[in-house]
N, C-alpha and C positions, 0 to 999 in steps of 0.2 A: 862890730857888724858881722853877721854870720856868713859863712861861705856857702854858696849855692852848689849843690852836687849836680852832676850831669851824667846822663847815660843815653844810649841810642834807643829810641822807642821802637815798638813793634806794632802791628796792626790787627791783633787778634781781638781787640775791644775798642770801644770808642774812648776818645780822650776824656779824662776826668778832671774837671776844673779844680774841685776841692774834694779831698777824701774826708776831711773832718767837717762836721757840722757844728754850728754854735749851739750850745746847750739851751739857749733861750728859745729855740725853735721847736723843742719837743717836750713831751709830757714827763719824760724820765728825769731830765736834768734842769728843768725850768725853775724848780724850787731850790736849787743849790744857792748857797750864799755867795760862793765864789764863781767868777766867770768860768765856764766849763766848755770844753770841746769834746765831741763824741764821734766815734767812727761806727757807722752802720753798714753792715754787709747783709747779704741774703743768707739766712740761717740754714743750718743742717746742710742738705745737698740740693737746695732749690736751684742753684746756679749750675749744677753739675760738678761742683767742687764741695766736698764736705768740710765745712768750717766749724762743725760742732761734734768732734769725735766722741765725746762722752754724753751725747744727748740720749735721753730715754724717751719712751713713747709719751710719757706724761708731759715732759717739757717741750717736746715737739708740738703736741696738740695745744698746749697752753701758751705757746710762744707769743710774745707781744710784738712780733714783727708787723702785724697789721693794725696795731694800736696807733692812735693819734694820726699823724700824717701818713703813716704806713698803710692806711686804708686806700690811698690813691695809687692807681696803676703806674703813674709816672715815677712815683717814689719807689715802688717795687722794682721797676725796670732799672732805675738808677742804682739800686742796691745790688741787683743781679750783675749789672755792668761793672761795678766796683769789684765784685767778687771774681768775675772773669778776669779782670785786670790782675788781681792778686794771683789767680790760678795760672794764667798764661804767661805773665811777665813779672815774676816775683821781684827781680832786681829793681826794675823801674818803679814798681809799686812802693817799695820801701825807700827808695831815693826820694820819690815825691812826698811820701809821708814824713820822712826826716826833714825835708825842706819846709814843710808846713809847720812842723813842730819847732824848727829853728826860728821861724818868723814869730810864732806865738811866744817863744822864749824871749826873743828880743823885745817884744811888746811888754812882757811881764817885767823885764829888767828896767825898761824905760819908765814904767809906771810904779816901780818898786812894789810889786804886788805878787801874789801867788795866783796861778791859773790851774784849774783842775783838768785832767785829761783822762777820758775813759775810752779805751781803744776797742772794747768789745761790747758794743751796744746790742748786737744780735748775732754774736759769734763767740768762739772760744779758741782763740789762737794766741800763741806766745809771741805777740808782736814785739815785745821788748827785746827778746832774744834775736828775732829775725831782723829787727832794725840794726842791732849791733853787727849781725853777720853781713847784711847787704850794704849798709851805709857806713859802717865803721864807727858809728857813734853809740856810746853807751849813755842813754838818757837818764840812767840812775846814778851817774856820777854827781858829786857835790856841785859841780859847776852848773848843773841844770836843776838845782833844788827849788827854783821858782816854779817849776812844773810839778804838780802833785798827781802822780799816776795812781789810779785806783780801778778796781774792777770786781766782777763776780766771776766765779768759775766752778764747775763741777769736777774739775780735774785735780785730784789730790796731789799729783806730781808738781803742779804749779804752786800749790799751797806750800809744799815742803821746800821747793826751790827758792821762793821769794820770802820765806817766813821772816828772815832777819834783815830784810832790805827796806828801802823807802817805798817800795811798790806795795800798796795796801790791797790785798786780795781777800774777798769774802767768799767762803765756800758755799756752794748752792746745794741745798737739799733737794733730792729727787725721790721718787717712790722706791728706788733700788739702792740707795746709798746711806741709809740712816745710821748704820753702824759706823761708817766712816765719818759721819757728821759728829758723832759723840767723841770719836778719837780726835778730830780737829779741835773741838771745844776743850777737851781735856789737855790738849797741847798748847793752849793759849790763843787759838784762833777763833774767828767768828763765823757763824753760819746763817745764811739767809733761808728762811722758811716761809712758804706761802700758806696762809690760813684762809679757810672758807669764810669765816665770820669775824667777830671781834677778836683782837689779839689777846692771848692769855698773858698773865704776868710771868709765867715760867713755862719752859718747854724742856722736858727731861731734866728738870732741876736747874736749868740755866735761865737767868733773867732775860726777858724779851724786851727789846726796844722797838719803837715805831720806825720802821724803815720807809714808810710812805711820806714822812714829814720832809725828807730830803733824800736825794739819791747819793749825795756825797758821803761815802763811807769812810773817808780818810781819817776823820776825827772820832770815830766810834771807840768806846772803851773796849778793852779786851774781854774775852770769854763771855760774849753775849750772843743772843739769837736776834738777828735782824728780822723782825716780823713784817711780812708784806701781806696785804689783803688780796685775794684773788680778783683778777681783772680780766675783762674780755672773755676769750674762750675758756680760760682757766676756771671761770665760775661754774662751768658744767663738767669739770674734770671728775672722772670716776676711776682713774688709774691709781690713785693714792699719792699723786704728785702734790695735790692740795690737801693739807691736814684739816680734817673735819672733826 
């Protein structure tokens, strides 16, 4: 049984019952074969705290923050509140997140199964490192291998940092980082690219797989482009974020 961590709360935000959402409740992860949990925050600086330091004009405009359940104001307010929790009280945020992950891990152990975790649904934060710093738990240790952590990021530093770990990161192409995308692919990584229409077979010489079939990037082959079709606001993109 896992040990519950405790810390003294502050009152700069409303208490958050659950930081993680079940993947079955949103369009991104509902197609995943494995049970999935995802963390949604308010992207960019919508909350007053910038959780997307590598955001470009294109990805800000095309962000899926308002897709699916995100269209509702109560969902937006909840995401802003979570992000203020993160901004004002970092220690308690990660202690709560660690406790939620420990419960999920216990569940995975009891069921003898794997559960997928995506901590950046609409943010780009090194949660794994911050969990280690504030809770003292390294969720990438072998003991927690029933939890499969995966994510997308436009931050090349994260890609390099976790390249040889069990944390599966897919680099995100934007209108201003295509050269870096080619470098990531040449180094054995994968890159997510948003296309306006049908997915091509190849992009810059690398094979394209359909990333819309599932959000679970954990089992993708190496050196592939994860093709995603433009959705929502991204359909009208003119910045170059969407490949036409």
